[in-house]
C-alpha beads as a LAMMPS data file, in Angstrom:
LAMMPS data file: protein, C-alpha beads

137 atoms
136 bonds

1 atom types
1 bond types

-500.0 500.0 xlo xhi
-500.0 500.0 ylo yhi
-500.0 500.0 zlo zhi

Masses

1 110.0

Atoms # bond

1 1 1 336.520 109.463 108.033
2 1 1 332.579 109.075 107.435
3 1 1 331.973 107.159 104.661
4 1 1 334.901 105.348 102.250
5 1 1 333.798 105.246 98.396
6 1 1 335.601 101.964 97.153
7 1 1 335.671 103.225 93.236
8 1 1 336.103 99.973 91.353
9 1 1 337.733 100.647 87.593
10 1 1 339.633 99.339 84.428
11 1 1 340.592 101.620 81.605
12 1 1 338.287 104.562 83.659
13 1 1 340.394 107.086 83.735
14 1 1 338.234 110.034 81.603
15 1 1 335.725 109.907 83.799
16 1 1 338.138 110.333 87.167
17 1 1 337.957 113.977 87.509
18 1 1 334.303 113.717 87.019
19 1 1 333.842 111.021 89.201
20 1 1 336.018 113.793 92.603
21 1 1 334.398 117.123 90.847
22 1 1 331.255 116.284 91.506
23 1 1 331.828 113.507 94.844
24 1 1 333.433 117.117 95.782
25 1 1 330.424 119.159 95.198
26 1 1 327.765 115.929 96.269
27 1 1 330.015 115.619 99.784
28 1 1 331.207 119.343 100.777
29 1 1 331.288 119.643 104.836
30 1 1 331.571 116.257 104.561
31 1 1 334.657 114.196 105.650
32 1 1 335.477 110.782 103.336
33 1 1 337.964 109.359 101.178
34 1 1 337.987 107.718 97.665
35 1 1 339.614 104.886 97.397
36 1 1 340.417 103.542 94.118
37 1 1 340.913 99.690 92.695
38 1 1 342.015 99.937 89.791
39 1 1 343.136 96.696 87.253
40 1 1 343.440 98.861 83.890
41 1 1 346.151 97.924 81.405
42 1 1 346.462 102.160 80.818
43 1 1 347.309 104.862 82.364
44 1 1 343.889 104.515 84.313
45 1 1 346.674 104.491 87.701
46 1 1 348.185 108.161 86.719
47 1 1 345.534 110.114 85.984
48 1 1 343.536 108.510 88.948
49 1 1 347.121 110.336 91.499
50 1 1 347.428 112.823 89.456
51 1 1 343.645 114.346 90.505
52 1 1 343.911 112.618 93.743
53 1 1 346.875 114.903 93.864
54 1 1 344.546 117.918 92.837
55 1 1 341.832 116.496 95.187
56 1 1 340.727 118.863 98.552
57 1 1 339.502 115.071 99.915
58 1 1 341.806 111.919 101.170
59 1 1 341.591 110.006 98.124
60 1 1 343.884 106.246 97.315
61 1 1 344.805 104.365 94.825
62 1 1 345.414 100.261 95.062
63 1 1 346.458 98.936 91.774
64 1 1 345.813 95.316 90.958
65 1 1 348.525 93.880 88.377
66 1 1 346.643 90.455 88.778
67 1 1 342.787 91.398 89.162
68 1 1 341.744 88.707 91.069
69 1 1 337.834 87.581 91.234
70 1 1 337.566 90.334 89.665
71 1 1 334.598 93.365 89.700
72 1 1 334.147 91.552 93.137
73 1 1 337.333 91.043 94.774
74 1 1 338.203 94.468 93.771
75 1 1 335.426 95.290 96.539
76 1 1 336.781 93.889 98.576
77 1 1 339.544 94.405 98.294
78 1 1 338.399 98.277 98.906
79 1 1 335.908 97.582 101.794
80 1 1 339.894 96.255 103.513
81 1 1 341.760 99.032 102.668
82 1 1 338.481 101.568 103.790
83 1 1 338.546 103.655 107.794
84 1 1 335.320 104.169 108.107
85 1 1 332.352 102.610 109.251
86 1 1 330.120 103.388 106.277
87 1 1 331.031 102.052 102.820
88 1 1 329.852 103.058 99.195
89 1 1 330.724 101.465 96.397
90 1 1 330.233 102.853 92.638
91 1 1 331.319 102.485 89.733
92 1 1 333.964 104.214 88.160
93 1 1 332.062 105.200 85.223
94 1 1 329.444 108.827 86.274
95 1 1 326.434 105.538 85.863
96 1 1 326.139 106.436 89.951
97 1 1 324.990 110.189 90.392
98 1 1 327.602 111.097 93.248
99 1 1 324.795 113.987 94.221
100 1 1 322.290 110.525 95.492
101 1 1 325.491 110.029 97.856
102 1 1 324.084 112.319 100.459
103 1 1 321.017 110.908 100.152
104 1 1 322.138 107.174 101.886
105 1 1 324.468 108.403 103.974
106 1 1 321.194 110.221 105.660
107 1 1 318.875 107.068 105.528
108 1 1 322.179 105.452 106.919
109 1 1 322.851 107.517 110.040
110 1 1 319.341 106.723 110.736
111 1 1 321.217 104.070 112.619
112 1 1 318.658 101.630 112.208
113 1 1 319.887 99.713 108.388
114 1 1 323.537 97.916 108.251
115 1 1 322.905 98.534 104.193
116 1 1 321.661 100.905 101.289
117 1 1 320.651 100.286 98.628
118 1 1 320.312 102.251 95.620
119 1 1 318.410 100.826 92.239
120 1 1 317.381 101.971 89.016
121 1 1 313.935 99.537 89.430
122 1 1 313.194 101.267 93.071
123 1 1 310.097 103.535 93.286
124 1 1 311.520 107.010 91.483
125 1 1 314.631 104.788 89.841
126 1 1 316.320 105.192 86.723
127 1 1 318.154 104.328 84.308
128 1 1 319.670 107.863 82.931
129 1 1 323.747 107.446 82.964
130 1 1 323.297 104.187 81.284
131 1 1 324.122 105.486 77.294
132 1 1 324.042 109.026 77.368
133 1 1 326.612 111.727 77.296
134 1 1 327.250 111.511 81.350
135 1 1 329.158 107.536 80.711
136 1 1 332.578 107.843 78.784
137 1 1 333.306 104.078 79.894

Bonds

1 1 1 2
2 1 2 3
3 1 3 4
4 1 4 5
5 1 5 6
6 1 6 7
7 1 7 8
8 1 8 9
9 1 9 10
10 1 10 11
11 1 11 12
12 1 12 13
13 1 13 14
14 1 14 15
15 1 15 16
16 1 16 17
17 1 17 18
18 1 18 19
19 1 19 20
20 1 20 21
21 1 21 22
22 1 22 23
23 1 23 24
24 1 24 25
25 1 25 26
26 1 26 27
27 1 27 28
28 1 28 29
29 1 29 30
30 1 30 31
31 1 31 32
32 1 32 33
33 1 33 34
34 1 34 35
35 1 35 36
36 1 36 37
37 1 37 38
38 1 38 39
39 1 39 40
40 1 40 41
41 1 41 42
42 1 42 43
43 1 43 44
44 1 44 45
45 1 45 46
46 1 46 47
47 1 47 48
48 1 48 49
49 1 49 50
50 1 50 51
51 1 51 52
52 1 52 53
53 1 53 54
54 1 54 55
55 1 55 56
56 1 56 57
57 1 57 58
58 1 58 59
59 1 59 60
60 1 60 61
61 1 61 62
62 1 62 63
63 1 63 64
64 1 64 65
65 1 65 66
66 1 66 67
67 1 67 68
68 1 68 69
69 1 69 70
70 1 70 71
71 1 71 72
72 1 72 73
73 1 73 74
74 1 74 75
75 1 75 76
76 1 76 77
77 1 77 78
78 1 78 79
79 1 79 80
80 1 80 81
81 1 81 82
82 1 82 83
83 1 83 84
84 1 84 85
85 1 85 86
86 1 86 87
87 1 87 88
88 1 88 89
89 1 89 90
90 1 90 91
91 1 91 92
92 1 92 93
93 1 93 94
94 1 94 95
95 1 95 96
96 1 96 97
97 1 97 98
98 1 98 99
99 1 99 100
100 1 100 101
101 1 101 102
102 1 102 103
103 1 103 104
104 1 104 105
105 1 105 106
106 1 106 107
107 1 107 108
108 1 108 109
109 1 109 110
110 1 110 111
111 1 111 112
112 1 112 113
113 1 113 114
114 1 114 115
115 1 115 116
116 1 116 117
117 1 117 118
118 1 118 119
119 1 119 120
120 1 120 121
121 1 121 122
122 1 122 123
123 1 123 124
124 1 124 125
125 1 125 126
126 1 126 127
127 1 127 128
128 1 128 129
129 1 129 130
130 1 130 131
131 1 131 132
132 1 132 133
133 1 133 134
134 1 134 135
135 1 135 136
136 1 136 137
C-alpha cells in the first residue's frame, strides 16, 4: 500500500460516493486505501459501508460511538489504523480536492521531507470549495 487516506466524518453521507469516485479517478494505477473515522449520528456509517463495498480499492470504516478527543482524536485513530508509510488526512465534505492528492504524493516521494501540507494560503492556493455547490455538509 502506497497511501492511507484518513477521512474523519460527521454526518457527511451525501459526500461519500463523490469523494470515493474522485479519489479513484485521481489515484488510478496507485495502491491506496481509505480509512473513514466516523463520529456520525445519522446514516453516514451505512452509506460508507455501501459505497466501500462497491469501491475497487480498499476502504475501512471505524465508527466511534463516543467521539473521543473530537476531530484530532479521529485523525489519530485513523493514523493508528493505517497500513501505509504515507498518510493523508482530508475532510469528508469535499473541500479538499481529491485531484490534488497525486501532486502531494509526488512531492512526498522525492524523499527529502517527512510531511507535505496543502494550504489554501500558500502561493497559488484558493478557497474554492468552501462555500460552493461541491460542499454539501
